[in-house]
C-alpha positions in Angstrom: 16.0 -30.8 86.4 18.8 -33.0 87.3 19.6 -36.1 85.0 19.5 -38.6 87.8 15.6 -37.7 88.1 14.9 -38.0 84.3 11.7 -40.1 84.0 12.5 -43.2 82.3 9.6 -44.7 79.7 9.9 -45.1 76.2 9.4 -42.4 73.5 6.2 -41.9 71.9 5.0 -41.5 68.5 4.4 -37.9 68.3 6.7 -34.8 67.7 5.4 -31.6 69.0 6.0 -27.8 69.6 6.6 -25.6 72.8 5.2 -22.2 72.4 8.2 -19.7 73.8 12.2 -19.6 74.0 11.6 -21.2 77.9 9.6 -24.4 79.3 6.5 -23.8 81.1 5.2 -26.0 83.6 2.8 -27.6 80.6 5.4 -27.6 78.4 7.3 -30.1 80.6 3.7 -32.1 81.4 3.5 -32.4 77.7 7.0 -33.4 77.1 6.8 -35.9 80.1 3.3 -37.7 78.0 4.5 -41.2 77.0 3.1 -40.2 73.5 5.2 -37.6 73.0 8.8 -38.8 71.6 10.3 -35.4 70.0 9.9 -31.7 70.0 9.8 -29.4 66.9 11.4 -26.2 67.1 10.0 -22.6 65.5 11.2 -19.3 65.5 9.3 -18.7 68.5 11.6 -20.5 70.8 14.6 -19.2 69.5 16.3 -15.8 71.1 20.5 -16.3 70.7 22.5 -19.4 70.8 23.1 -19.5 74.4 19.3 -19.5 75.0 18.9 -22.7 72.7 21.6 -24.6 74.0 19.8 -24.4 77.1 16.7 -24.9 76.3 17.6 -28.1 74.8 19.4 -29.2 77.5 15.9 -29.1 79.6 14.6 -30.6 77.3 16.8 -33.7 77.3 17.0 -33.8 80.7 13.0 -34.4 81.4 13.5 -38.0 79.9 15.2 -41.1 79.4 16.1 -42.1 76.8 16.4 -38.4 75.9 14.1 -36.7 73.6 14.6 -36.2 70.1 14.7 -32.3 68.8 14.1 -31.4 65.6 14.0 -28.1 63.2 12.9 -27.0 59.5 16.3 -25.1 59.0 16.8 -25.9 55.1 17.9 -22.8 54.1 16.7 -19.5 52.4 12.9 -18.9 53.8 13.1 -21.4 56.1 15.9 -21.3 58.1 14.5 -20.7 62.0 17.9 -19.7 63.4 19.8 -16.2 62.7 22.2 -14.3 63.9 25.5 -15.0 65.7 26.3 -18.6 65.4 24.3 -19.4 62.5 25.5 -18.9 58.8 22.9 -17.5 56.6 22.0 -20.5 54.3 20.9 -19.9 50.7 17.8 -21.3 49.3 18.7 -24.3 47.5 17.4 -23.4 44.6 21.2 -21.5 44.2 22.9 -24.5 44.2 20.7 -25.2 41.5 21.6 -22.7 39.4 25.0 -23.0 40.1 24.5 -26.5 38.8 23.6 -25.4 35.0 27.4 -23.7 34.7 29.3 -26.3 36.8 27.8 -29.3 38.4 30.9 -30.5 40.4 31.0 -27.2 42.1 27.4 -27.1 43.0 27.8 -30.7 44.4 30.7 -29.5 46.4 29.1 -26.3 47.8 25.6 -28.4 48.3 27.9 -31.0 50.8 29.8 -27.9 52.1 25.8 -26.5 53.4 24.7 -30.0 54.8 28.1 -30.0 56.8 27.5 -26.2 58.0 23.8 -27.0 58.7 24.5 -30.4 60.6 27.5 -28.9 62.4 25.6 -25.6 63.9 22.5 -27.4 64.6 24.5 -30.2 66.6 26.0 -27.4 68.4 22.8 -26.4 70.2 21.5 -29.9 70.9 19.1 -30.2 68.0 19.6 -33.8 66.4 18.1 -33.4 62.8 16.8 -31.1 60.7 13.7 -31.7 58.5 16.0 -31.2 55.0 16.6 -31.5 51.9 13.6 -31.0 49.9 13.2 -33.4 47.3 10.4 -31.6 45.5 10.8 -30.3 41.5 10.8 -26.9 41.2 7.9 -26.4 38.2 7.6 -22.5 38.9 4.3 -23.0 39.9 4.5 -23.6 43.8 4.8 -20.5 45.6 5.4 -22.3 48.9 8.0 -24.3 47.3 9.6 -22.3 44.9 13.1 -22.0 45.4 13.1 -24.4 48.2 13.7 -26.8 45.4 16.9 -27.5 44.1 16.0 -28.1 40.4 13.1 -28.9 37.9 15.4 -31.8 36.8 14.9 -34.6 38.7 18.4 -36.2 38.3 20.1 -32.8 39.1 17.7 -32.6 42.3 18.4 -35.9 43.4 22.6 -35.7 42.7 22.4 -32.1 44.7 20.0 -33.4 47.5 22.3 -36.6 47.8 25.3 -34.3 48.4 23.4 -32.2 51.4 22.7 -35.7 53.0 26.1 -36.8 52.8 27.3 -33.3 54.2 24.8 -33.7 57.2 26.1 -37.3 57.5 29.7 -36.2 57.9 28.8 -34.1 61.1 26.4 -37.3 62.1 23.2 -35.8 61.5 20.4 -37.6 60.1 18.4 -36.6 57.0 14.8 -35.9 56.2 13.8 -35.9 52.5 10.4 -34.2 51.7 7.2 -33.7 51.0 6.6 -37.2 49.5 5.6 -38.3 46.8 6.1 -34.5 45.2 4.7 -30.9 46.3 6.2 -28.9 43.6 3.7 -29.4 40.8 0.7 -27.8 42.7 0.0 -24.3 43.0 -1.7 -25.2 46.5 -0.4 -24.3 50.4 -1.2 -27.4 52.5 -0.4 -24.8 55.5 -4.0 -23.3 54.4 -5.9 -25.5 51.8 -6.1 -29.1 50.3 -4.4 -28.9 46.9 -4.7 -31.7 44.5 -2.6 -32.7 41.9 -4.4 -34.3 38.9 -1.6 -36.4 37.2 -1.6 -40.2 36.3 1.0 -42.3 38.7 2.8 -42.7 35.6 3.8 -38.8 35.2 4.6 -38.4 39.1 6.6 -41.9 38.6 8.8 -40.4 35.6 9.7 -37.6 37.1 9.0 -36.3 41.3 9.5 -40.0 42.6 13.1 -39.8 40.9 14.8 -38.0 43.7 12.8 -40.1 46.6 14.0 -43.4 44.7 17.8 -42.2 44.1 17.8 -40.3 48.1 16.3 -44.2 49.5 19.3 -45.6 47.5 21.9 -43.1 49.1 20.2 -44.0 52.9 18.4 -41.3 53.7 17.1 -41.9 57.2 13.9 -40.3 56.9 10.9 -39.3 54.7 8.2 -37.1 55.5 4.9 -37.2 53.8 3.0 -34.4 52.1 -0.8 -33.5 52.5 -1.8 -34.0 48.9 -4.2 -35.9 47.0 -3.7 -37.3 43.5 -7.5 -38.1 42.8 -6.3 -40.2 40.0 -4.0 -42.1 41.5 -5.6 -42.8 45.4 -8.2 -40.8 46.7 -6.4 -40.1 50.2 -4.0 -37.5 51.2 -0.6 -38.7 50.8 0.0 -38.6 54.0 -3.0 -40.9 55.8 -2.6 -43.3 52.1 -1.5 -46.8 52.7 -0.8 -47.1 48.8 1.4 -44.3 48.9 3.3 -44.7 52.4 3.5 -48.7 52.3 3.2 -49.8 48.6 5.0 -47.2 46.7 7.6 -45.7 49.7 8.1 -49.0 51.4 7.3 -51.8 48.4 8.2 -49.8 45.4 11.0 -47.8 46.4 12.3 -50.3 49.4 12.4 -47.6 52.4 13.6 -49.2 55.3 14.1 -45.5 57.4 11.3 -43.7 59.5 8.2 -42.0 58.0 7.2 -38.7 59.4 4.0 -36.7 58.6 3.9 -33.4 58.1 2.4 -31.3 60.6 -1.2 -32.8 60.9 -2.6 -29.6 62.4 -2.2 -28.4 58.7 -5.5 -27.1 57.3 -5.0 -29.9 54.4 -5.2 -32.4 57.1 -8.5 -31.3 58.7 -10.8 -33.3 56.4 -9.7 -36.7 58.6 -10.9 -35.5 61.5 -9.7 -34.2 64.6 -5.9 -34.3 65.7 -7.2 -38.0 67.2 -8.5 -39.1 63.8 -5.4 -37.7 62.1 -2.9 -39.4 64.6 -4.5 -42.8 64.3 -5.5 -42.5 60.2 -1.5 -41.5 59.6 0.0 -44.1 61.5 -2.8 -46.7 59.9 -1.6 -45.8 56.9 2.5 -46.5 57.8 3.4 -43.4 59.2 6.1 -43.9 62.6 5.9 -40.1 63.5 3.1 -38.1 63.9 3.6 -34.0 63.8 1.6 -32.6 65.9 2.8 -28.8 66.4 1.1 -25.2 67.6 -2.5 -26.3 68.5 -2.0 -27.3 72.5 -5.6 -27.6 72.8 -5.7 -30.6 70.1 -2.8 -32.0 71.3 -4.1 -32.0 75.0 -7.0 -33.5 73.5 -4.7 -36.4 71.4 -2.5 -37.2 74.5 -5.6 -37.5 76.6 -7.9 -40.0 74.1 -5.2 -41.5 71.5 -4.5 -45.1 72.1 -1.9 -46.2 69.5 -1.1 -50.2 69.5 2.1 -50.3 70.6 5.1 -50.7 68.1 8.1 -52.7 68.4 10.8 -51.1 66.3 9.5 -47.6 67.4 12.9 -47.3 69.6 15.1 -48.4 66.9 13.7 -45.4 64.6 14.0 -42.7 66.8 17.8 -43.9 67.7 18.4 -44.0 63.7 17.4 -40.1 64.2 19.6 -39.0 66.9 22.7 -37.0 66.4 25.8 -39.1 66.6 29.3 -37.8 66.8 30.8 -36.3 64.0 31.8 -39.4 61.4 29.9 -42.1 62.8 27.0 -42.4 61.1 26.6 -44.9 58.5 
């Protein structure tokens, strides 16, 4: 679709996925819906670099303003693209291991990794990656594990800040995850609803430190986890006004973009269908709702959800767009 024919409509509060390496007719209809504002890529959307460049071009030609494109490309086992044109990024725990012997080298390497991610994703039309992980490595969580930089919150914060600085040097936004900290629980929110029984004082003294430090360093987005802390608040953090507004907005003074984790994950099912999840998360304070890999649920969401207009949404989407190298502040 030529750029001149792109439909002009504001971007909506939903990020979703597509099923393959090319746009289907249904994909085009979905991505043109006014509730949609962005696309999340997965490995199934990639065959090679040239194909990905063309896919991004076609997606951005659908709308004006252009849809925002993202991916989970953090390194280690969470790297969606491999092969020619993409560096194999190590798990972030490798930086934590280096930190224990020589922190300056670890920090320099973290910056280099952020710069590489920003450069290579930018070349294929991607605006940002959901990175860095700010969870702490307690040695318990299989889903987090070596995705975390370190057990020590100061080390994790320092290394994550260096990754953010590397991304920023390439004009790419950053998203810290999974607020308020996913590393302590064993369960995987993709398939179950884990509970963290600690007190707020315990979470604040450790897990919240990287989030606080990254907010101070100017992280652009924060992704909320589908975790419940029953001794703090009865609701999942991603659907909790306490966590998203009282803690993240007011206590940590975060002014960037709040994303839910994927609302199609099993941990979120207790909230209701996708319509109920989208409404609950935005009422709690989330700006952008991820609804991926559930096309039937998404179609119902697009048909039935009627969110209140959000005047600041356009500005928040613009914050997440890829800028020219060196132009992000």
